[in-house]
C-alpha positions, 0 to 999 in steps of 0.5 A, a space after each residue: 646429791 640429795 635436794 633440800 626439798 627431798 630432805 625436808 620431805 623425808 624429815 616431815 615424813 618421819 615426824 608425821 606418825 607423831 602428829 597423826 596419832 592424835 589426828 594431826 598432819 604436816 605439810 611443807 607450805 613453802 621452802 625458799 632456798 635463797 632465804 634459807 627459810 621453811 614454812 610448815 603447815 601443822 594441823 594440830 590434832 587433839 587427844 581428849 585423854 591427854 591434852 598436853 600430850 599433843 605436840 605443840 608448834 614450838 616442839 615440832 619446830 625443834 624436831 624439824 630443825 634437829 632432823 634437818 641438821 642431822 641430814 646436813 641441811 641447816 636453815 636459818 628460818 623454820 616456821 610452823 603455822 599451826 591450825 586445828 585439824 579439821 578447822 582453821 
């Protein structure tokens, strides 16, 4: 059986290219299985040509949730903590 952290790592790895194209990155900050909670650090990149093209935290959260559910992992609390890449 695949461990939840392996599933989370897989999903974040699949989403990484979406945020990396604008200079962003993802990292699992915390996973608490007993609370069914996941916290992801999202260093948001920038796209000078299309500011609205950069993935926002809310959309990223939905993508993470969908990816986890597609792999049979259902969490009740997914939080994406957003910062600016290279900043705070």
